[in-house]
N, C-alpha and C positions, 0 to 999 in steps of 0.2 A: 425518727425512722431507725429500724433495727440495723446494727452495724454490719451484719452479714449481707443484708439487702443493699446497703450502701456499697459494699465491696463488689457485689454482683453488678450493680448499675454502673459503677466505675468502669468495670471491665467491658460492659456492653458499650458504654459511651466511647471508650478508647477503640474498641473493635470497629465501631461504625466509622470513626475518623480514619482508622487504618485501611478499612475497606475502600473508602472514598479515595484515599491517597494511591492505593495500589491500582485501582481501576484507572485512574488518570495516568499513572506511570506506564501501565500496560498499553494504553492508547498511544502514548508518545514514546514507545520503545525504551522505557525505563530511563528517560532523560529528564531529570528534575528541572534542568534549565528550560527545556521545551515546555514542560507543564506550567512553569511559572511565567514564561515570557512569550510563548507561542500559542497558548490556549485560545480557542475561538469564543469560549463562553466563560470569561473570567468571573462573571457574577456568580457562577456556581461555587467557585472557591470561597467567596465571601459568605454565601448562605450556608453551604454545607460543611465548611471547615473553619474559617476565620471567626465568624460570629459565634458559633458554638464554643470554641476555645476561649474566646473573650468572656462569654457568659459564664462558663465554667470557672474561669480564674476569678471573676468577680464574686461568684457565689462562695468560693473557697475563702476569699479574702474577708468577706462580710458574714461568714458562717451562715449562709443561706442555701446550703446544699440541697435541702429538702425541696425548696421552691424550684431550684434549677431542675432537679430530676422529675418533678411533677410536670414542668413544661416540656422537658425532654421526652417523656413517655407519651404525653397527650398530643403534642404538636409536632416536634421535630422528628421523632422516630417514624410516625406514620407517613410524613411527607418524604422522608428519605427512602422508605420502602417503596412508595409510589414512584419516586424518581428512578429507582433501580428497575422496576417493572416496566417503565416506559422506554428504557434504553434499548436501542437496537443492537448495541455491541456491549453487553454486560461483561463483567470480569470473568475471564477463563481461569479455572483453577489448575494452572500448570504446575510443574514441579517447583519452579521459582516462587510462585505465589504461596504454595504450601510451606516451603521453607521459610519464607518471610514471616508468615503467620505463626509458625512454630517458634521462631526466635522471638517474635513479638509476645507470644503467650508466655514464654519462659521469663522474660523481663517483667511482664505484668504480674506473674506469680511471685517473683522475688520482691516486687514492690508491695504486694499484698502482705507478704510475711513481715517485711520491714515495718509496715504500718501497724501490724498486730503487736510486734515487739516494741516498737519505739513510739507508737501513737501516730496521729495524723501527720503526714509529711506533705505539706502544701506544695503544689506545682511539681510533684514528682512525675506526673504524667509527661512532662516535657522531656525528662531524661529517658523515659520508656521509649518515646518516639525516636529520640536522637540515637540511643544505643541500638534499637532494633534496625533502623535504617543503616547505621554504620556497620554493624556486624553482618547484616544481610548482604550489603554490597561487598564487604571483604570476603565473605564466604563465596559469593558468586564469582568474584575475581579469581580466586584460587581454583574454584571448580572449573571455570572456563579454561584456565591454563592447563588443567589436567585433561579436559576433553580435547583441547587443541593439540596436545601432545599425542593423544590416542589417534586423532584424525591424521596427523602428520605421519605417524608410524604405519597406519593403514594405507595411506597413499604411497608411501615409500616401498611398501611390500608389493604394490600392484605395478610391476615393472612394465607391463604392456599398456597401461592406461595412458590415454592422451586427453588432456583437459582443454575444453573450449570455453573461454570466458566471454560473456556477452554483456555489453552495457549500452545505454542510450538514454536520452531524455524521454523519448517516446518509442514504444513498440518493442522494448527488450523482451518482454514475456512472449510476445507473438513470435519474434525472431527465434527465440529459444525453442518454442513448440514446433515451428515449421522446420527448423534444422533437425530437430529430433525425429520428426516424421520422415524426413528425407533420408537421413543417415541410417535409420533402423532397417532400411531395405537390404543393407549389406552387412552392417556391423551390430555388435551388441552395445546398445547405447542406453545411458541413464541420464535423466535431466532433473534438476532440482524441481520439486513440486510447487504448484500454484505460483505465488509471487515471492517465494523464499529468496531473499537477495542480500541479507546482511551476513557479516562474518559469523555471528553466533548461530544463525539459522543454517548456514552452510556447514559449519562444524558438526552440528547435531545431525544434519542430513547424511554426512559422510559416515559418521559413527553408526547411525541407525539403519540407513536405507541403501547406501551404495553397494551394489553387487561386486564382489572382488573379481569377478570374471569379465567385467565390462571393458570394452575397448575404448569407449569415449564417455567422458563425463561432461555434460553441458551445464554450465553454471551461469546464473543471472546475477549481476552485481548492481546494487543500488547505492544511493548516497544521500545524505542530508548535510554533509560538510566536507571540506577539503580533507583528504587523507583516508576517507572511508573506503574508496575503491583501491587505493594503494595498499591498504592493509589486506584486502582480499587477494589482490594480485600477487603480493609478496608471499602470502601464505600458500596459494595454490601453485604459483610458478607455471602458468599455462603455456602450452605449446602453440595454441591458436587463440586469436582474439577477434571479436567482431565489435566494432563501434558503430552503432546505428545513428539515427538522426539526433542531433544535439540542438536544443533550443531552450527558450526561457522558462523551463519547467522548474518549479520550486524556488522561484526567485526570492520568495519570502525568507528562505534560509541562506541562499548563496549570494544574494544582493546584486551580483553582476553576471552577465553572460560569460565574461572571461573566466570567472571563477568556476562556472559550470564546465566550460570547455577544458580547463586545466584538470578538473576532477575526473572527467570522463577519460582523458588520456592517461591517467594513472594506471589504467588497465594494461598498458604496455610495459609495466615494470616487471618483467620476467626475464631471467637469464636463460630460459629454455625456449624463447620465442622463435617459432619457425615461420609463421605467417599470420599477419594481422590485416584485416580488411576494414577500411574506414569509409563510411557513407560519403559519396562524392561531394555533397553540398556543405559538409562540415568545414569550419575554419581549422587550419592546421597549425600546430606549434612550429617553432623555427626549425626544429630538427626531429626527424622520425628515426626510431631505432631500425636496425637492419631487419628486413622481413616485413615491415609495415608499409602498406600501400593504400592509396585511395582506390575505391571501387572502379574498375575499368569499364564495366558494362554500361551501355546506353540503352535506355528503355524507350520503345517507340509504340505508337498506336495503342495506348492504354485505354481499355474500355471497361468501366466499372459500373454495374447496374445492380438492381435488386436480384438479378438472375445469376450473378457471378462476375468474375473478372478475367479478362484476357489481355495479353501484352506480348510484344516482341522484344527480344533482348539481343543486342549487337555486342558480341564479345570476341576479341581476337579476329576480327574480320568475318566472323560467321554469325548468321542471323538464326535465332531460335525462337520458336513460338510456344507460349505457355497459356494454359487455361486452368482455371481453378474455381471452385465453388465459394472460396473465401471472398468476402465483400470488401470494397474500399480500394481506391487507387493507391493509397499510401501503402497498402499491403503488397502491391506489385514491387515496390522498392524494398520492402522487408524481405520478400521472397527472393528477389534478385541477389541480395547479400548472401542468403542461404545457398543459392545456386552456385555463386562464385566460390564460396567456402567448400561446398561439397565437391565441386570440380577440382579444387586444389587438393583436397584430401585423397581424391582418386576415383570418384564415381564418374561414369560417362554420362553424356547428355540424354541419351535415350532413357536410362533408368531414372535420371533426375526428373525429366519431363513427365514420366509416368507417375512418379511420386507426387509431383506438384498437382497433377490432375486429381489426385485422391486426397489432397490436404483437407483436414478438418479444421474449422475455425476454432479459435481459442474461446473458451467459455467467458461470457459477459463482455466480449469485445466484438461488437458489430455482428452478433449471431442472429440469424433470421429463423423464426418459427411461425407457425400458424396455429392459433388457439381460438376456438369458438367463432370462426369466421373472421377473425382479426389477424392482421400481420403484426408480429412483434419483432422489433429490432432491439436487441439487448446490447447496448453499448455502455453499460453501467460502470465498467472498470476502465473506461477510457476518460482521462481527465485533462487532456491537452486541447488547446483551441483548434489547431489544424485538424486533428482527428475528429473533433466534434463537428466542425464545418463540413468535413467529408461525409460524415454520417447524415447530416442535414441534406446534403446534395443527393445522396443515395435515396433518402426518403422522399425527396421531391419528385422522383419518378413514379410514385404511387398516384393513381388516378382519383382515389376516393378521399375522404376526410383524413386529415393528418393531425396527430396529437403527439406532443413531446412532454416528457417528464424529466425535469432537470433542476439541479441546484446552481447551475452555471459552472464557471471555471473556478476550481478551488486552488488556493495558494498562488494566485495570480493578481493581475491589476484590474482596476475599474475599466480601463481602456479595453482590455481583452473581453470583459463581460459586456461592454457596450457593443463591440463588434459582433459578439455571439448573438446578442439580442436582436440586432438588425438582421442577421442571417435567419434567425428563427422566425421573425415577423413576416418575412417574404414567403415562407413555405407553409407554416402550420396554422391550423384553424383554432386549436386549443392548446394553451401552454399551462402546464401544472408546475408551479415553482415550488420546490421542496426546500425547506429550511429558510432561515432569515439572513444568512451570510451575504448573499447577492440579491436578495429579494427586491430591495429598493432600486438598484441599478437596472435590473431586468424589467421590473414593472414600468419604470419611466421610459425605457427605450422601446418596449413592445407596445405598439399603438393599435395595430389592425386586429391581431388575434385576441380571442377571448382568453382571460387569465384567471387562474385559480391559485391562491397561495396556501400551501400546506405547511404550517409551522410544526405540526406534529405528524410524523410519518406513520403513526399508528392508524391514521385516518385514510391512508393511501388506498387500501382495498375497497372501502366503501365509496370513496371518491371515484375510483376507476369504474366500479360497477354502475354508478349513477351517470357517468359521463360518456361511456363508450357504447358503440353500437356495431352491429355486423358490417364489415367492409372497411372499418377504420384501420389505419396504420398507426401503431404506437411506438415511438422511439424513446427508450430509456437512455438518456445521454448523461453520463457521469452519475455518480451516486456519492452521497456524503453521509457519514454516520451522524447520529443525533448530537454528538459532542462538537460537531462542526456546524 
């Protein structure tokens, strides 16, 4: 085989491996540890990364490169392209990805030149990967420090700005959005978009999107390990904090509920803290900082149906009535936290009540719509057991046939999925199980309802068209990307 073609194929092979690596790193927030030890489809690593490298190394050792590249071009590459096309969450070409491939291409070119000058350098591809990953991580580290300093300078210049930090195991995005909608009636308010809740995402949001004239900046804080929220809190130094419902979410990473509790309370690490409200059912640490309190309000007469939610709130001896189009009894508790915070900030109950009545639900979180004579409950971004059970209860109020589409509870236990399956079996006529992660558990526990297993989500549209009819209610409960 022509030496130039060998060099080109070498580069293509390395690019494919790099593409696979970056795709996985992006899924797991650029944590190599999580890619290696928390991946839900480890067999992909062997087929698309380990086996090709072993085959390449053997071909180099036995001088059978032509045979390797023949197999690579005719079998591996078409299968890899097919794998990419089937992904529902393919690689996004962000600035970080472009920088990585730029560094990777630079080292690949250096390797090519060295091979031309010194002849074949066996196994030099290992060094390309090591140097590309090392230099890329170093570059991103210094770049983040630079961006962090810019964000700190911008926040320091906004002397009127007050920061509200929100964290919870469940509902933090909803609390953020409801509080934003309530406060914007009186103040200039900006909130982090979508589910941006990491330090890197917050820094980028401040530098790119935060309006310097804003009165309030509402920030959502998420975590996968101890110290994640502390890092955010110490960076932002918020004046206000909301700690919503804490529960056994992401136990796969935290191992114990106590670790989760300790991590969430890291949000209180601010030397500017004026007021922090903590959901009343949460366990408390031994000592709370000055200004941090459990929620005082008591909720009464919560009525949550497919038509909306109403509840009464007893606060400081006064009873207040609220109604909203937002679905789910759990959202009454989320809204109550927002009401207390808005009241503390200075809004009166009349304007708060009016804003609650006009609240819009958060996208993909128990949103109701009607399409083609069918009722759609989109709860695809809700992944906790209690929230999913409430969505099932809401759906049970529908008089017609009921269909649920779900992968079960992700990053949780078999016991949680067994409990979910029993709840599903009491309400739904048809269950479409997406993905293989919890398929066995759900299938065994669901006895009454008809079941369809979808290993490949690309078949979802055709399955729904064939299975649904006018008058059906369809609940999309949680969603899992194809790599889970």
